[in-house]
Structure formats: structure tokens, C-alpha cells
N, C-alpha and C positions, 0 to 999 in steps of 0.2 A: 450560648456561644458568645465569646468575647469578640466584639466588632474589630478589635485591633489584631486578631488572629486571622482575619480573612485576607487572602491574597488574590490579586487579580492577575490573570494570565492572558496577555494579548495574543490570541492564536490566529486571528484573521481567517484567511481562506482555508487554512489547514482543517478546520472543523468541517466545513462543507465538503472538502475533497475526501476526507476519511469517511464521512457519512455516505457520500455517493458511492465510494468503493464497496461499502457494506451493502447498500441498497441494491446495487447492481449485481452483487454476489461475487465480485472480483476476488476478495480475500478467500472465500470458500473455494472458488474455482482454482486459485493458485495452490491452496493447501491440498486439494484433491490431486493435482498434477504433480506436486513436489512433496517428497516424503518429509514430514515435519519431525521425525524422531530425533532425539538428542538436541533439541533446540529449546531455549528458554522462551523465545517468541517464535511463532510459526513463520515459515518463509513468506506466507501471504501477507502477514502484518509487516514484516521487514521490507518487503518489496513495495507495499503501499506507502510506507514511510519514505522510501526513496523517491517514489513517484511524486508524492506531495511536495517534498523538498525541491525537486527539479521543477515542478510547476510554479512554485513560488519564486525561485531564482536559482540558476545553475550554480552548483558548488561541488567541491571535491568531497569524496566519501568521508574523509577524515574529519570534515567539519559538521557532519550530521549531528553528533552529540551537542555541539555548540548551537546548532540551529534549533534543536528541540529542548535545550536547557531552559529557555524562558517560557516553555509551554507545559501544561499539565498533561503529561504523557499517559497517565492513567485514564483521563477522560477520553483522550483520543484513541488509545490502543488497548486499554484494559487494565485491570488491577495488577499491581506489581511492576508495571512497565516504567522504566526510567530512561532518561535521555542517553545515558551511557550504554543502554542496550542496542543503540543504533551505531555502534562503532564500525570502522571500516572493515574489520575482520568479519563481523556478523553479516553486514550487507554483502560483502564479497562472497561469503559462503552461500547466501541465498541466491546470488546471481549464478554461481557455479552450479548449484542444484538445478536452477531454472534451465541452464544450458545443457546439463548432462541428462536430466530426467524428463524433460518435456519436449513435445513436438511443437515448437514455437509457432509455426504457421497455423496449426490446428487450434492451439491455445488462443491465439488472437481472434480467430474466427468464432470460437466458442464464447469467448468473453464478449465480443461484439454482439452476437446474436442474443446472448443472455441479457445483456444490458438493454437492448431494444425491447425484449419481451417484458422484463421486470419494470421498466419505466413506462410501459404502455404506449410506446411510440408506434406509429403506423409502420408495419413491415411492408416494404415495397417489394413486389416480386422481381423487380429489376435491380435490386441492390447488388452491388459488386464489391466484394471484399478481397482485394488483391493482397495475398500474403506471400508473394514471391520475394525473394531476396536478390539484390543485385550484387 
């Protein structure tokens, strides 16, 4: 391999956030809850991409491809993934599917309980997960 062909991608916090989403099972849980058919990238991957971008710094949906343009999207999200895959239409469709097809309160509770279990955190019998909306 020619050393001049090596590129560096400063991805910062994004790598840890995506790894944590996979370790806690969030991507799989979202994909079980939301129908992934007719999608290049699963809704779970698209929603995790949105979550990572929001955690790094709030931005408009249309700027997500710009945010991921300087990163190696294949390392973060899998083979064949490109920054352009996170356009506002794709993210919007994932959010619509999340709203239409999931029970958001139950999904939050399931994701929280699964994260506690997979991370080996002590489960307190007095834990309270308020999933009501105001």
C-alpha cells in the first residue's frame, strides 16, 4: 500500500457514539420496531446517525451529509454507506416511520432496560423510567 494513498478521517466522538449504539442494541431494537423494507440503510442506522450528529452539535437535517462528509461512513455505519445517504429526505422518512410504526414510550423503556442489561449496569428495583409525554 502506498503511504500517500492513506487518508485520515477525524471522526472524534462519533465513533464512540455509534459503537455504544451497537453495543446497547439500539440499532437492532429500532430495526425490529420499524419496518426496514425499501431502505438502502436501515431506519436504525439512519436514526443513530441523527442522534450522533445531534450529540456532537445541533444542526438542521439538510446539513447531515455535510457533517458526515469528512468521516469514513463505511467504518461508522457499514459497507457501501456514504455521507449522501443521510440526506434530509432519508432522515425524515426514518422519523416518520418511527412516529407511525412504533410505540415510542414502550420503545424508550425497552431501549433503556436493554442498555442497562447489555452494559452490565446494576439494575435498581427502584428505577423509574417516565415515558409520559407532556
